N, C-alpha and C positions, 0 to 999 in steps of 0.2 A: 501492499498499500505507498504511494507517496504523499510523503511528510509535505507536508503544510510550514510554508516560506517563512521563519520570522520576522515579525514586521515593529520587532523592537528594535532605537535607532545604537549603533553598535558607542560601545565605550568609549569614550574620547580618552586620548592616554595624558600620563603624567604631565605633557610636555602644553598641551595643550588645555587642563585641566589648571594649574598651574597660573598661567595666563589667560586663561576665564578671571581667575580669581583678580588678579596684579589688574583687569582692567575693572572690574564690579567695585574690588577697590579702588582705585582711582576716581569713578564716574562716583559711587557716595559718601566718599569722602571730599569731594568741591559738593555737594551740596548740606552733606550733616559730617564733620569732621570728628563728631564722637558717634560717625557710625557702628552699628555696635556689629563680633564678627557673625551670631546667628542674618544679618541684611544684606554684609557682604559671599554672605553663605548662597542664600538666600536669592541673591541677586546673578552672580553664575552656576548654577541652578543647581549649587550644591549642594551636603550634607556641613555645620560644622564639621562633624568627625572631618568632613575627605580632607574638607582648610586644614583642617591640624596634622597627617598625615605628607602636607606643601611648609606651617609655618608656624612656629612651636610655643604662640602667643601674639600678642597683637601686634605687639613692641617690632617685635621682625616680619611682621609683615608690615609695617605701615614704615620706617625704614627701605624695605625695598621697591613701595611704591615712589617713595618719596626721593629715591636715587635716581632709579625712573624719571621721575618727572625732569630734575632736574641734568638731567644725561640730554635728556630729551631738551630742555631749556638754550642746552650749552649748544646742541650739536642747530638747533635754529639761527645761533647769533653767528654760526662761523662762516656762514660766505657776506654778513654784512661789510660793505665796504663801504666806501666816499671819500674822494679829498677834501671835501672839508669835515675835519675830525666833528664841526658843534654840524652839519646835520649824519653824521653819523650813528653821534652822540640821536638824533633822535630817534633815527632808525632803529638804532637797538627797543627804544622804547615800544613804538610800531611794532615790530615784530611779534613784542612777545605779547603787545593787544591781537592781534589777529592772532594770536592764539592762544585765548584769557581760558578757557575753559577747561583746556589740554593744564596748563600750567601754575593757576591761581593758587593753588595750597599750596600746591610740590617747593613753588616760589617762595612762598611766604614760608611756608617753613624752611627750607633747605636758608634759610637767612636769617631766621627769626624766632622761630621754634624754637622745641626740646630735641632734637634730633640737628641743631646746628651745624655742632658736631661731626657727628656722623656720618649722612651726607651731602656736608656744602662739599668737600672737597670731585663732587659730580660739576661743577660746579665753577672749578677752579679754569679750565679754557676758558671758559667767558668771559671772567673779572680779568684776566692778561691779557684777554682783547681789550679790553676796556680799559685800562691802565692805558694797555698804548696808542688807545683813539686819542686816551688824559694827556699825556706825555706828550704828544705832537699836537696837539691842535693850544699847551701852555707854548711850544716852545714856536707853534706861528702868533699866538698872545690869541686870539677868539677867545682857547676858553683861562677863565682866572687861573693867578698867578700864585692871589693869598695864600692862596693851603698848598699843603702839597701834594699832588698825585694820588693817594695811597686814598686819605681824604677825599677828595674829590670826585676817582671810584666813587668809596661809599658812600658819596650823599647821594652817586647817580642811578646809584642798583639802588639802595634808598629809596628812594623816591619815585620811581620805580613800582619796585611791591606794595608803597604807601597807596596808587592809584590803584591796580591790584583790590590790593584793598575795599579801598571805595565800590569800585564798583561793585562789588559782595556787600557789604548796605546798603547802599541805596541805587541799583538797576542801572547803575551809565549804559547811553542808547553804545552802540558800539560805539557810531561816530564818534559823539563827545569822550569814547573813553579815549580812541586816537590821537585826536589834536589834547586833550590833559594828560597823558606820561610826556609825547614827547615836549608841552611847556614846563611838567617836572622836571621834565632829565635837565632841560636845558638851563633851568632856571637857578638847579644846585648846580650847574656849569658854572655858573657864575653868571645869565645874561637877560635881562628885567624881562618882562614880559614882553617889554616894548617892542628890541628884538629881534627876540623869540618865536613876536609871531610872525613881521615882516618877515625873518626865518624860514619860517611855512608857509608864508603867502609864496613867498618869490621862489620854491624849490618843488619842482612839479613831484621828485622823489616821495614828499610826503604826505601828497594831496590821498582822501582819502578812500579810497573805493571797497 
């Protein structure tokens, strides 16, 4: 007697399950930083027990999620370049904003959250590039020189993260956030709001799209 083919979906392998957990965790944590393991497991289509097969505890899962998010953020910034250091700084912010749903929580936690030391190393390539941009701008006299390069770079980085936080609290439109993140970064770099406004208006690469 012929057997009836099973209609049960094939089990996902361990790699697929892990990826599903990480994707579910990133999405859930962007909505609620206190999302429980039960919530994350359910979103991944798995049991809590299955989740524990990949991560010993919630902290290990969060560190993995935030490290991946920080690495993604650094990769997004890697190709950003412009001969004018001021425009390059604005482009860094605009690039982050364009991916705000993917990097918001990861960026905030990597920069100033409780996992900063464990996650922040993934952002080192982006920080090195920003430092080089600031150094180039100070040498050209287009970026403030009253503070050292490292301090200015940190101010620019924190300004961008503050805009991501603001977007979470107030629900900024994508166009408003695009403009604000550039203004915040340029302000930290030493430009007045009028100078920043003129630079944005006169630079096609900085237009919202």
